[in-house]
VEXDREN-2710 file (C-alpha; in Angstrom, 1 decimal):
% VEXDREN-2710
k/r/px/py/pz
1/MET/-17.6/17.7/33.4
2/TRP/-15.7/16.9/30.2
3/GLN/-15.6/13.2/29.3
4/SER/-13.4/11.7/26.6
5/ASN/-14.7/9.4/23.9
6/PRO/-12.6/6.2/23.9
7/LYS/-13.2/5.7/20.2
8/ALA/-12.1/9.2/19.4
9/ILE/-8.9/8.8/21.5
10/ALA/-8.2/5.6/19.6
11/GLY/-8.3/7.5/16.4
12/GLU/-11.6/6.2/15.2
13/ASN/-13.9/8.7/13.5
14/THR/-17.2/8.4/15.2
15/THR/-19.3/10.6/12.9
16/ARG/-21.6/9.4/10.2
17/MET/-22.1/11.0/6.8
18/ASN/-25.4/12.3/5.6
19/ASP/-26.8/11.3/2.2
20/LYS/-25.2/14.2/0.3
21/GLN/-21.8/13.5/1.9
22/LEU/-22.1/9.8/1.1
23/GLU/-22.8/10.8/-2.6
24/MET/-19.8/13.2/-2.7
25/TRP/-17.4/10.7/-1.1
26/ALA/-18.6/7.9/-3.5
27/LYS/-17.5/10.2/-6.4
28/THR/-14.2/11.1/-4.7
29/ARG/-13.3/7.5/-3.9
30/GLN/-13.9/6.5/-7.6
31/ALA/-10.9/8.8/-8.5
32/GLY/-8.8/6.8/-6.1
33/ARG/-6.8/7.2/-2.9
34/GLN/-3.5/8.4/-4.4
35/ARG/-5.3/11.2/-6.4
36/PHE/-7.1/12.3/-3.2
37/VAL/-3.8/12.3/-1.2
38/TRP/-1.8/14.2/-3.9
39/ILE/-4.5/16.8/-4.6
40/PHE/-6.0/17.4/-1.1
41/GLY/-3.0/16.4/1.1
42/VAL/0.1/17.5/-0.8
43/ALA/-1.1/20.2/-3.2
44/THR/-3.9/21.8/-1.3
45/TRP/-2.9/21.4/2.4
46/GLY/0.8/21.0/2.0
47/ILE/1.7/23.7/-0.5
48/LEU/-0.9/26.3/0.7
49/THR/0.1/25.8/4.4
50/GLY/3.8/25.9/3.5
51/LEU/3.3/29.2/1.6
52/MET/1.2/30.7/4.4
53/TRP/3.7/29.6/7.0
54/SER/6.7/31.1/5.1
55/ILE/4.9/34.4/4.6
56/PHE/4.0/34.6/8.3
57/MET/7.6/33.6/9.3
58/ALA/9.1/36.2/7.0
59/TRP/6.6/38.9/8.3
60/SER/7.6/38.1/11.9
61/LYS/11.3/37.4/11.5
62/GLY/12.2/39.6/8.5
63/TRP/11.6/39.5/4.8
64/GLU/15.2/39.0/3.9
65/GLN/14.8/35.4/5.3
66/TRP/11.8/34.7/3.2
67/PRO/13.5/32.5/0.5
68/ILE/14.8/30.2/3.3
69/PHE/11.4/30.0/4.9
70/LEU/9.8/29.4/1.5
71/GLY/12.2/26.5/0.8
72/PHE/11.5/24.8/4.1
73/GLY/7.8/25.4/3.8
74/LEU/7.5/24.0/0.3
75/ILE/9.5/20.9/1.2
76/GLY/8.3/20.2/4.8
77/PHE/4.6/20.9/4.6
78/PRO/3.9/18.9/1.4
79/ILE/5.6/15.9/3.1
80/GLY/3.3/16.4/6.1
81/GLY/0.4/16.9/3.7
82/TYR/1.0/13.5/2.2
83/PHE/0.6/11.8/5.6
84/TRP/-2.4/14.1/6.4
85/GLY/-4.0/13.1/3.1
86/GLN/-3.6/9.4/3.9
87/TRP/-5.1/9.9/7.4
88/MET/-8.0/11.9/6.0
89/TRP/-8.7/9.3/3.4
90/LYS/-8.9/6.6/6.1
91/ALA/-11.2/8.8/8.3
92/GLN/-13.5/9.6/5.4
93/GLU/-13.5/6.0/4.1
94/ASN/-14.4/4.7/7.6
95/ALA/-17.2/7.3/7.9
96/TYR/-18.4/6.3/4.4
97/LEU/-18.5/2.6/5.2
98/ARG/-20.4/3.2/8.5
99/GLY/-22.9/5.4/6.7
100/ASN/-23.4/3.3/3.6
101/HIS/-24.4/-0.2/4.5
102/ASN/-24.9/-1.2/0.9
103/VAL/-21.1/-1.3/0.3
END
């Protein structure tokens, strides 16, 4: 029977980082939260997802509408990516702090 994890439901990341992940996150966090959010949330997730979504929508609805889909995709998904990046930073930072008791 499937049982839910109350910590996961509350939005708390319950995983711990291994030594390599701790080292990688230590380097990432030195660059700062805003850099992480803009690179990984807005640029990587937001723009790439918006581009892929617009291509899929144009393929399924008709290529003549692609400029409209592209416009919506390159505005909406990067906005969502900003919030996704903030959320990912918080999740990674919590996992880092749980795994690195020297901080």
